[in-house]
C-alpha positions in Angstrom: 77.0 128.4 84.4 78.5 125.2 83.8 77.1 122.1 81.1 74.7 119.8 83.1 73.2 116.7 81.8 69.6 118.4 83.9 67.1 119.4 81.1 66.6 122.9 82.9 69.8 125.0 84.8 69.4 127.4 86.8 71.8 130.2 88.0 71.4 133.0 89.4 72.9 137.3 88.7 73.9 139.0 91.4 73.4 143.0 90.5 74.3 145.9 91.3 71.8 146.3 93.9 72.5 143.3 95.8 69.0 141.6 94.3 69.1 138.7 92.3 68.1 138.1 88.6 66.9 134.3 88.6 68.1 132.3 85.4 66.4 129.6 83.8 67.9 127.8 81.0 66.5 125.2 78.6 69.0 122.3 77.9 67.6 119.7 76.1 69.5 120.4 72.5 68.6 117.7 71.0 65.0 118.0 70.8 66.0 121.8 70.1 64.3 121.8 74.1 61.1 120.0 73.4 59.4 120.1 76.9 58.9 117.1 78.4 57.3 116.9 81.9 60.8 116.3 83.8 61.5 120.5 82.2 58.2 121.9 83.8 58.8 119.9 87.1 62.0 121.5 87.7 61.0 125.1 85.9 57.8 125.1 87.7 58.5 125.0 91.5 62.0 127.2 91.2 59.6 130.0 89.1 57.6 129.8 92.6 60.5 130.0 94.6 61.7 133.2 92.5 58.4 134.7 92.9 58.5 134.3 96.8 62.1 135.8 97.1 61.6 139.6 98.0 65.7 139.4 97.2 64.9 138.2 93.5 63.9 141.0 91.0 63.6 139.2 88.0 63.7 136.1 86.0 65.5 135.5 82.8 64.3 132.7 80.8 66.3 130.8 77.7 67.9 128.2 76.3 71.2 126.2 75.4 72.7 126.4 71.9 71.7 129.0 68.6 69.6 127.0 67.1 66.2 126.7 69.2 64.3 128.2 72.2 61.8 125.3 72.6 60.5 123.0 69.7 57.2 122.4 71.1 55.9 119.7 73.7 57.8 116.5 73.9 54.9 114.9 72.4 56.7 111.8 71.1 56.4 109.8 74.3 52.9 110.7 74.5 52.3 109.0 71.2 54.2 106.3 71.8 52.0 105.8 75.2 48.5 106.6 73.5 49.4 104.0 71.4 50.2 101.1 73.7 46.6 101.5 74.5 43.4 100.0 73.8 41.9 102.8 71.1 40.0 105.8 73.3 41.9 105.3 76.5 44.0 108.1 77.6 47.2 107.0 79.5 48.4 109.0 82.9 51.0 110.9 81.4 48.4 112.8 78.8 46.8 114.0 82.2 49.9 114.5 83.8 52.1 116.6 81.1 49.2 118.6 80.1 47.7 120.1 83.4 51.1 120.6 85.2 52.3 122.6 81.3 49.0 124.7 81.4 50.1 125.5 85.3 53.9 126.4 84.5 52.4 128.6 81.4 49.7 129.9 83.6 52.3 131.2 86.2 54.8 132.5 83.6 51.2 135.0 82.6 50.8 136.4 86.0 53.9 136.0 87.7 54.7 139.4 90.0 57.8 140.3 88.6 60.0 141.2 85.6 60.1 138.2 83.0 62.5 138.0 80.2 62.1 135.4 76.9 65.0 134.9 74.8 63.1 133.5 72.1 66.0 132.4 69.4 65.8 130.4 66.9 62.5 127.7 66.6 59.7 129.0 69.4 57.1 126.3 68.4 53.7 125.0 70.1 55.2 124.8 73.8 57.8 127.2 73.2 55.4 130.1 72.4 53.2 128.7 75.7 56.5 129.6 77.1 57.3 132.8 75.6 53.9 134.5 75.6 52.9 135.2 78.9 56.1 136.7 80.0 56.4 140.3 80.9 59.5 141.1 78.3 59.2 138.9 75.1 62.0 138.9 73.0 63.1 137.9 69.0 66.0 137.8 67.4 66.8 138.0 63.4 66.6 134.4 63.6 63.9 133.3 65.6 61.1 131.5 63.9 57.8 131.0 65.7 54.6 128.9 65.0 51.7 126.9 65.8 51.8 124.1 63.8 49.9 121.5 65.8 47.1 121.1 62.6 50.1 119.1 61.6 50.0 116.6 63.6 46.2 116.2 65.0 46.1 118.6 67.8 44.8 122.6 67.9 46.9 125.8 68.9 47.4 124.8 73.0 49.6 126.0 75.7 47.1 129.5 75.8 47.1 129.6 72.1 42.9 129.5 71.6 43.4 132.4 74.1 46.8 134.2 72.2 45.5 133.9 68.6 42.1 134.9 69.2 43.5 138.3 70.4 45.9 138.9 67.2 45.1 141.4 64.6 42.1 141.1 62.2 41.8 136.9 61.5 45.6 136.1 61.4 45.0 134.1 64.6 42.8 132.1 62.9 44.6 131.6 59.4 47.9 131.0 61.8 46.1 128.3 63.8 44.9 126.9 60.2 47.8 126.9 58.5 50.6 126.8 61.1 52.4 129.6 59.2 56.0 130.5 60.0 56.4 133.5 61.9 60.3 136.1 61.5 60.9 138.5 64.7 58.7 141.2 62.6 55.9 139.2 62.0 56.2 138.7 65.4 56.6 142.2 66.7 53.5 142.8 64.7 51.2 140.5 65.4 52.2 141.2 69.3 53.8 137.7 70.4 57.2 139.8 70.8 57.7 143.7 72.8 61.2 143.3 71.4 63.9 142.8 68.7 67.9 142.5 69.3 70.1 140.1 67.8 71.2 136.9 68.8 74.7 138.5 69.8 74.0 140.6 72.3 72.8 138.2 74.8 75.9 138.1 76.9 75.4 142.1 76.7 71.6 141.5 78.7 73.0 139.6 81.1 76.3 141.8 82.2 73.5 144.8 81.6 71.3 143.0 84.6 74.0 142.7 86.7 75.5 146.0 86.6 72.3 147.7 87.0 70.8 148.9 90.4 67.0 147.6 90.9 64.2 148.6 93.2 62.9 145.2 93.8 59.4 147.0 92.3 57.4 146.0 89.8 56.8 148.9 87.9 60.2 150.4 87.8 62.4 147.4 87.2 59.8 146.8 84.5 60.8 149.9 82.6 64.6 149.8 83.5 64.8 146.0 81.8 62.8 148.1 78.9 65.1 150.0 78.7 68.2 148.1 78.0 66.6 146.0 76.2 65.7 148.7 73.6 69.2 149.9 73.9 70.8 146.4 72.7 68.1 146.4 70.2 69.2 149.7 68.7 69.6 149.7 64.5 69.1 145.7 64.9 68.2 144.7 60.9 64.9 142.4 60.5 63.1 140.5 57.4 60.2 141.8 55.9 57.0 140.6 57.7 54.9 138.8 55.3 52.2 138.7 58.2 51.7 142.4 57.3 52.3 142.3 53.7 49.4 140.0 53.4 47.1 141.1 56.1 44.5 142.9 53.9 44.8 138.7 51.9 44.6 137.1 55.1 41.3 138.8 56.7 39.8 138.4 52.8 40.9 134.6 53.1 39.3 133.5 56.6 36.3 136.0 56.2 33.5 135.4 58.6 31.6 132.4 57.3 31.8 128.7 58.2 35.4 126.4 58.0 33.5 124.7 55.2 33.1 128.7 53.6 36.9 129.4 53.8 38.5 126.0 53.5 38.6 126.7 49.4 40.0 129.8 49.6 43.0 128.2 51.8 43.3 125.5 49.8 43.6 127.8 46.8 46.8 129.7 48.9 48.7 126.5 48.1 49.2 127.6 44.5 49.9 131.0 45.5 53.4 132.5 43.8 54.0 134.0 47.3 56.1 130.9 48.3 55.1 132.2 52.2 51.3 131.8 51.5 51.5 129.0 48.8 53.4 126.7 52.6 50.6 127.9 54.2 48.1 127.0 52.2 49.7 123.4 51.6 49.7 122.7 55.4 46.6 123.4 55.9 44.8 121.2 52.7 47.3 118.6 54.7 46.6 118.9 57.9 43.9 116.8 60.0 40.7 117.8 58.9 39.5 117.3 63.0 42.8 119.9 64.1 40.9 122.6 61.8 37.6 122.2 62.9 38.6 122.0 66.3 41.0 125.0 66.4 38.6 127.3 65.5 36.0 126.3 68.0 38.5 126.9 70.3 39.3 130.3 69.0 35.5 131.0 69.0 35.2 130.4 72.8 38.4 131.5 74.1 36.9 135.3 72.9 35.0 135.3 75.8 37.0 133.3 78.4 39.6 134.5 80.8 42.9 132.6 80.3 42.1 130.7 83.2 39.0 129.1 82.1 41.1 128.6 78.8 43.4 126.5 79.9 40.8 124.6 82.0 38.7 124.5 78.7 42.3 123.4 76.9 43.4 120.7 79.3 39.7 119.0 78.2 40.4 119.4 75.0 44.3 117.8 75.3 43.1 115.0 76.8 40.2 114.5 74.1 42.2 114.7 71.3 44.7 111.3 73.2 41.3 109.7 73.0 40.6 110.2 69.4 42.7 108.8 66.9 44.8 112.4 65.0 47.1 113.3 67.4 49.2 109.9 67.9 48.8 109.5 64.3 50.3 112.9 63.5 52.8 112.4 65.4 53.8 108.6 64.1 53.8 110.0 60.7 55.3 113.0 61.2 58.0 112.7 64.0 57.8 108.9 64.9 57.7 106.9 61.2 58.7 110.6 59.3 56.7 109.1 56.5 55.0 112.6 56.3 51.6 110.4 55.1 49.0 110.3 58.0 45.8 109.2 57.6 43.3 111.2 59.3 40.0 110.2 60.9 37.8 111.3 59.6 39.5 111.9 56.7 37.4 115.3 54.9 36.2 118.4 56.6 32.8 117.2 55.5 32.9 114.4 57.7 33.3 116.1 61.1 30.5 117.2 63.1 29.6 119.4 65.8 29.2 116.0 67.9 32.8 114.7 67.0 34.3 117.8 67.8 31.7 118.0 71.0 33.4 115.1 72.0 36.9 115.7 72.7 36.0 119.4 74.6 33.8 117.0 77.1 35.4 116.6 80.4 37.6 112.9 81.0 37.8 113.3 84.9 35.7 113.2 87.5 35.1 115.8 90.7 36.4 119.2 90.4 38.2 120.5 87.7 41.9 120.1 88.2 43.0 123.1 86.7 40.0 124.9 89.2 42.6 126.4 91.4 43.8 128.9 88.4 42.6 132.1 89.0 
């Protein structure tokens, strides 16, 4: 594959059976491949074309470099667009970005062919949105996953409401409220990854795909791809899983009651002797109160929704976040001015009302839902 200034590179791998595998490679290493609207608009039509091509047996999605697969959505541009308008107005780019990003994520979840996502390095926010729906999700010993939206006044979107609500025990709510980082062992335990393979075996995967004969039939090709990844991952050494180690503790901290009841328990983790738990508690304490409440409400609703209905609700919530102060303020503090001193409005959980959250979730469009056609 040749180097290019394009933010996504496309290639095909010819296989022993004459079938081809499509390969899409994120190519924005300076931003750790933060997902932009331009990248979405390149990926989505190409994935559709490969899905419709009977000679394409499957797809692999990866990234250039060795630091990240995708460290999140390109939210800095959204922040600038929001701050350029009067308070409460939503820039058209926000509608466009979230709608088209969620369409892409939904396409991957419903893809009709084997789909490998090579989730090496940082896989956060929008990166999890790309990886979560793949049929064959690969983590490496250096994978670091998180849904850290509480730091920027957002919530775990890109299908995160649906994904996190289906994780073991109370881990989904814990991850949404704390932005805790996960390693490969955590990802396997939680069901966010299917295989662990050393990053150094990436080239072997490409060669293995080329050397194999593919049937062009989903069940057989899924199995063959699984066997190849299992062979490549044999003997891989992984770090211990904090999520598994602290599973019972996490369930107790989250509990079954209100956010106002679990908040003191989460805050108390900031002084825990375990660094992973302490970081989780500190992040919750510093995070947006609105994000915390909105995240839990989205998880509550998504448990009973289809994936398509979840994306429809998330579009309303994400556009709603653009109409309220915390999202632009959180991005400003963390990624633009980098003072790490966001001024949340409201500043405390006690001030976050049901009406405030409901206003984030109301439709801000006329006519049919922009994602009405997703099934």
